[in-house]
C-alpha positions, 0 to 999 in steps of 0.5 A, spaced: 743 317 814 745 316 821 749 310 819 754 315 815 756 318 821 760 311 823 765 313 817 772 313 820 775 320 820 779 325 824 776 329 830 770 325 831 766 326 837 761 322 840 758 322 847 756 317 852 750 321 854 747 322 861 739 320 862 734 325 864 729 323 869 723 326 872 723 326 880 719 319 880 725 316 876 721 316 869 724 318 863 724 325 862 722 326 854 722 333 854 729 334 857 731 328 852 729 333 846 734 338 849 740 333 850 739 332 843 740 339 841 745 340 846 750 335 843 748 338 836 750 345 838 757 342 840 759 338 834 757 331 837 755 326 831 754 320 835 750 318 842 752 312 846 745 311 850 744 307 857 752 306 858 755 307 865 754 315 865 747 314 862 745 309 868 743 303 863 745 298 868 740 300 873 734 301 868 729 296 866 729 293 859 723 297 858 725 304 860 732 302 856 727 301 850 723 307 851 730 311 851 732 309 845 725 310 841 725 317 843 732 319 842 731 316 835 725 320 834 728 326 836 735 326 833 732 323 826 738 322 821 742 328 825 745 323 830 748 316 830 744 313 836 748 307 839 745 303 845 749 299 850 746 292 851 751 289 856 748 284 861 750 277 865 750 272 859 750 272 851 743 270 851 741 276 855 745 281 851 742 278 844 735 279 847 737 286 849 740 287 842 733 285 839 729 290 843 733 296 842 734 294 834 726 294 834 726 301 838 730 304 832 738 304 835 743 305 829 748 300 832 749 296 839 754 297 844 757 291 848 761 292 854 764 286 858 759 282 862 757 285 869 759 279 873 767 279 871 769 276 877 765 270 875 767 270 868 772 265 864 775 265 857 770 261 854 764 264 857 767 271 855 768 269 848 761 266 847 758 272 851 761 277 845 761 273 839 754 270 840 752 277 841 755 280 835 753 274 831 745 276 833 746 283 831 742 286 825 745 293 826 753 295 826 756 293 833 761 297 837 765 294 843 766 298 849 773 296 852 775 296 859 781 294 863 779 287 866 782 282 871 787 277 868 783 272 870 776 274 867 779 272 860 779 278 857 786 280 856 789 283 850 789 277 845 781 276 847 780 283 845 784 283 839 779 277 837 773 281 839 774 288 835 777 285 829 770 281 828 767 283 821 761 286 824 764 290 829 764 297 826 767 302 832 770 301 839 770 305 845 777 304 849 776 306 856 782 302 858 787 308 860 792 304 858 798 305 854 799 297 852 791 297 850 792 304 846 798 301 842 795 294 840 788 298 838 792 303 834 796 297 830 789 294 829 786 300 826 792 300 821 789 293 819 782 295 819 782 303 817 774 303 816 774 301 824 772 307 828 776 308 834 775 312 839 778 313 846 773 314 852 779 317 857 776 324 857 782 326 861 787 325 856 784 324 849 791 327 845 795 320 847 790 316 843 789 321 838 796 322 836 797 314 836 792 314 830 785 314 834 779 317 830 777 321 836 773 321 843 767 318 846 766 322 852 762 321 858 761 328 859 761 330 852 754 333 853 758 339 856 766 338 854 765 336 847 767 343 844 773 343 848 775 337 846 774 338 839 778 344 839 784 340 842 783 335 837 783 340 831 789 343 834 793 337 834 791 335 827 794 342 825 800 340 828 799 345 834 801 340 840 801 346 845 794 349 843 791 342 844 794 341 850 792 347 853 785 345 851 785 339 854 788 342 861 782 347 860 777 341 859 780 337 865 780 343 870 772 344 868 771 336 869 775 337 876 770 342 878 764 338 876 766 332 879 771 334 885 778 333 885 778 325 887 771 325 882 767 324 889 761 327 886 761 325 879 755 324 876 751 328 881 755 334 879 754 333 872 747 332 873 747 338 877 750 342 872 745 340 867 739 342 871 743 349 872 744 350 865 736 348 863 738 342 859 735 337 865 729 338 869 731 334 875 738 332 878 735 325 879 740 319 879 739 312 881 747 312 884 748 316 890 753 322 889 750 327 893 753 334 893 755 339 899 754 347 898 761 347 897 760 343 891 755 347 888 758 353 889 764 350 885 760 348 880 756 354 879 763 358 878 765 353 873 759 354 869 759 361 869 767 361 867 765 356 861 758 358 859 760 360 852 763 353 851 759 349 854 752 352 852 754 355 845 748 359 842 745 356 836 749 359 829 
């Protein structure tokens, strides 16, 4: 069952999947089937849908529900389907939770509210804890480093992630302080699946006791990062670091050294590999001819790893 994929264990890889759209912005269900199969080829066990990389905040509620429904139908029990439900208030998050639960999500993921500059501590506590209480499926928490005046400091995060209904955590803080705190909390609650979202350095978190990674580019780099984590678990730090460097070089080719083409580069690559039909995205990350040439070269170089043949 998909819920069994929530069990904490070494070398776990989840993917914060990009969403395939048709040229008119509607959901590309045909490509979504290829998305599922691509992740299975790379050893991914969980799909995190409608997050930032999935452009969830830019979708209508109806389209997010459609995405979850089709993804669960296509994946069945082979992948754990988690849906991000973040919004601007606890009431709206609770409504989103109800919708994606009915659509078949195996779990829901709550990230900070989309209006952090207006948030205070009591609002943040209600936002998370009321949402968590309303869920009838397991809950994941998506940690981002937020301004101190938003009320989401380390003490508040500790209160949120130790809630009994929280089953997994994605930590995208890229902060040594956060890694240290969460690793200590993990020791007290070993059943919590703790995943790093910082794909440019999964090894620091893994060495601290994290179970693995939840990657925004997992649809392409999951195989490289899985090899890095496997080498680290075997005590071969040099090989682990070599795989991390290889993954980083590939990502810089996709995104640009300053990440200036980010999701545009990723979607272009997915079209070139035949996984997506179009590179439509709501956000504006246009590619130059030089960007396309660089990405094409990277895909040719790493084709066997990013698009492995089925066994």
